[in-house]
N, C-alpha and C positions, 0 to 999 in steps of 0.2 A: 351475840353476833361475832362471827369471826373477825378478826382485825386483819389489816394489811400484812402484818407480820406473819399471821397464820396462813394467809394465801401464799406468801413467798415461801414459806416452808413447805407447803404443798408442791409447789413448783419445783423447789429443790429435790424433793423425793420422786419427782416425775421420772427422772432418767433411769433410776434402777428399776422402777415399776414397768417401764416400757421395755426393759431388756429381759423380761421374764419369759420370752418366748410366745409363740402363737397360741391362741386360745384353743380350748379342748372343743370337740364337737365339729360339726359341718363347717367348711369354708364358707363364710357368708357372701363372698364375691366370685366364687367358682363358676357361676352361670355366665359371667362375663369373658371367661376365657375360652376362645374357640367354640362358641355356641353351635350346637348341632353336630359336633365331631362325632363320627361313627353312625350317625343316624341314615339309615337307607329309605326311609319314609319321607318324602319331601315335605309332607305336612309337619311332621315333627321337627324337621331342620328349620322350616320357617317359624314355627311355634317356639323354638329355642331363642329365636331372635325377638319374638313378639313379647316375651315376658320381661324384656329389659325395657319396655316402654315406660314413660312417666305415668304416675297414677297418685291420687290423693292419699297423703299419710303413708305412702308406701304400703298401702293395704294388699295389693296384687289380688284383686277380687275375681281373678279369671279362672273358671272351670270350662273345660272343653270335652266334647265327646268326639270321637273319630269313627263315624259310620261309614261303611262302604270303603272305597279305595281313594277317593279324592275329596271327601267332604269333611268340613269342621264345624261343629255346632257349638257356638259360644254361650255360656250361661254366667250368671253372677253368683258368686258364692256369698250368699246372704248372711253368713256369720262374720263377714268382713266389711260390713256396711259401717257407717259413720252416723248413727242416728241423731247425735246431738248437735253436731256442727253441720251436718248435710241431711236435714230430715226428709227432703223429698228425693234424695239419692241422685241429685243431678251431677255432683261431682263424680260419684262412682262411674256414671255413665260416660262422663268425659274420658275417664281412665280406660274404659272398654273401648272407646273410639281410638284412642292412641294405640292401644294393643293392635286393633284391626289394621291401622295405617302401617305400623311397623311389620305386621304380618304380611301385608301386601307388598310392601318394599322388598321384603325378604324373598317372598315367592318370585318376584320378577327377576331376581338375581339368578333364579334357576329356570328361567324362560316360561314361567307360569303366570297366568293371569288369574287373579283372586277376584271371582264374582261374588260380591258381598250383598246379601238380602238382609237388610235390617228389620228386626223385630217381625220374624216371619209368622207369629201367632198373635200379633197386634202389640201396641205400645202399652205397657202397665202403667196405670195411674190410680192413686197419686204417689204411689212407691212402687219399687220393683217387686216382682213375684218370681215364680219359677218359670216362667216362659222364656224362651231363648232370646238372647240380645240379637244374635245375628246367625244366619247361616252362610257358610263360605264353600265355594266349590273352586278348586284349583284346577285349571284347564291349561294344556300345552297350547302355546299360541306363538307362532313364528314372528308375529309383529311385535311381540313384548321385547322391550329393550331394558337393561339393567338401569335402575334409577341411581343417579349420582349420590343421592342421599344415603344410599346404603352404606358407604364408607364411613358415614358419621354415627351409625348406630352404636358402635362400642366406644366413641369418643364423646357422646352425649351424656352429660351429667348435670342434674340441677345444682346450682351454685348458691349456696346460702351465705355469701360473704358479703361485706361492703364492696361496692363496685367503685372503680377509680373515676372520680369526678374530673380529674384533669385531661382524661382521654374518652370522652363520651362517644358513643356510637355515632359514625357519620350518617347523615339523611340517606345516603345511597345503601348503607347497610340495613338501617331500618326499613327502607322501602322493599329490599328483597325479602326481609322477613314477613312483612305484612302481605306481600305479593303470594306467599305461599298459602294463603288461605283463598280458596276459590269460591265462587257464587254457589249458593245464595248467602255464603257468610262474608262479613265484612270485617276488616282489621284495620287498625291505625296505630299511630304512636303518638306520644306526648313528650315534648322536649322543652317547651316554653316554660320559663321559671315559675310564673304565676300558677298555671294549672298544675305543673309538678309539685309545688310546694303544698298546694291545696290536697292532693292526692296523698302526699306523705303525711300531712296532718290528719287527714281522716282515716288512713290507714293505721296510724298510730292509735287512734281512738277505737278502731275496730280491734286492734290487738288487745288493747286493755279490756274491752267489753268481753272478748272471748275468755281472757284469764280471769275476769272477776265473775263470770257466770259458772256456777259449779259444775253444771253437767257437761258444758263444752271444755272447761279446763280439765276436768277429770277424764274426759275421753282422750284427750292429748297425752296426759299424764301416763294413762294405763297403756299406751302405745309407744312410750319413750323406752328404748333399750339403751341401758347405761353401761357402758364399758364393753370391752372386748368379748367377755363370756356371754352377756345377755344377747348381744348382737349375734354371735354365732348360734346360740340356742334358738332364736326365733327367726332370723334372717328377714325380717319385715319391719314395719313401723319406723319410728323416728329415731335414728342412730345418734346417740351422743357418745362420741369417743375421742380418743386422744390422750396423751399422757396426763394433761392436766385433770381431765375427767376421771381417769383411773385413779389418780391421786386423791381427789375429792371424795370420790366414792369410797376409797380405802379408809378415809377417816370419818366417814359417815356424814359428811357435808353435802353429798350429792346422792340422793335416793328418791325412790317414788314417794317416800313419806315426806321428804323435805319439799319435793317438788309440788305436792299436793297443798302445801301451805303457801299462799301467795305472799306472805310476808317474810318467807324464809330467805336466807342468803342465797340459796340456789335459784329460788324464783326471781328474786329481785335482780340478782346478777344476769339471769336469763333475759329478763325484760329489758335491761340496759344494753345488752348485747344486740337483740333483735332490733330495738328502735334505733340504735346507731347504724346498723345494717340497713334499715329502711331508709334513713336519712341520706344514706350514700347511694343514691338511685339517680343516675344522670338521665334515664329515660324509662318511660313505661310504654308496653304494648298491649293492646287491647283487642278483644275478639268478640263478635256478637252476631247473631243470626236473625232472621226475620220473624221468629217466634220462640216459644220456649218448649217445643214439643219434644218428645224422646228422640225422634229422628234428627232434629237440629242439634240437640245435645251431643249425639253420637258423632255427627258430622263435625262438630267444633272440637271434639277430641282428636278426630282425625287431622283436623287442620293444624291444631296446636302441636301434634307430633311433627309434622313437616315444618312448621315455624321454628321449633327449637333445634331441629336437625340443620335447618338453613342457618340459624344463628351460629351452631357449633362450626360449621364449614366456614365462617367468616372470623372465627376466633372470639366470638362473643358468647356470653352466658345469659340464660334466662332462668328466673326464680318466680314462680307464680306467687302472687300476694292475695290470697283467696278470702282473707277474713271479711272484708266489708262485701263480698258477694254472697255471703253465707245466709240462709233463709230461716234462721231461728229468731224468735220474737225480740230479744233484746238487742239484735243487730240491726233493726229496722231503720233507725235513724241514719246510720252511716251507709246502709244499703242504698236508701233513697238518694242520698247525696252523691254517692259515687256514680250511680246510674245517670243522675242529672248532670254531672261534670262532663260525661262523655256522650251526652245525647242519647242515652238508651232509655227503656221504659220497661214497666212490669210485664208488659205483653211481649216485648222484644228485649229482654235484659242482656247485659254483658254475660258472656259465658267464661270468659278469662280476662284477668288484669295480672300483668306480669312485669316485673323489674327486668331491665335490660341494661347490660354494661359488660366491662372488662374486669377480670379478676384473676388470681391465681387459679390455675386449673383445680377443679374439685374432683374428688375420688368417686368411684362407682358406689351406688346405694346397694344395700344387701338384697339378694334375691334368693326364693325358696327352692329353685330349680324346677326344671320341666316336669319331673314326675309328679310334683305336687299339684299340678294343674289339670292332669289328664284324669278323667273319671273311668273307672274300670269298667 
């Protein structure tokens, strides 16, 4: 196992590694710069913003058809599902809901109303199939006004850092975030020490279970993009970047092989980092609906997009902590306890549990670009 001295040597090597210039291949964050520039079709302009929506494991599972002159049909790219950690595809549907909400916000900026029909051919159960997720028609409407949340789309980034425990979110700030979820969805926050500590403890247990379960652990490992070159090549997944990551990768201490071994230096260091991050959570925000149908899941994703944009407008960061809401068998115990702690039930479960707080600004996540999401 590497010693502290070895790690310090890697850090010392990080500066020259960081100075090696930009990675080859596509720019992984190009989609965040002036999205929709040059697009004459308002659908494509709105879609260029929609692909910046939050989504699980940054899978970006969105495929769209553009029939006619004002229609968008959203499908799921089933090659981008998460069968181990998300066997019923619930989290993928949440990501589709977030996509639709950002699309609607962007359309309003152009004076267009987005009429969304969810599941036009019926809700797929128990897993997703090739039926469309939603049909969208953009219609000119003089009553449509720009949504103030549009200004936050390019500033919204999921922040996976320890939050500042000395400056917790104010109750008014949390109330604004939870108010962004409209009926029939219900949202709330947790700031009291006892329940927050219990959610942190159960969340840590869920993190360990996911890491100790081969299928779920390896699903995440396969989606890790280590260093600038991998991130540029894939432009999706879980980006591991920075001078230290590049240095560890160069010395063979950080790779898919080492991360696959739960006892390796890389895995144990990662676990320590994530659990410290979880412990530095001054508040949680939660979201649930009246049932667990596909329409409710889609609405929850739309609500979460608004909640995160609202948080961004207030200088707050949100980070979904999804482990204990995952429905694979080994997670059953933490799943039940998390639902009970927040007065939810299997019939009307939590759709989101999210860390909330203040931290240094996070950078944008990689995106594959608009062309990758439009079917010929």
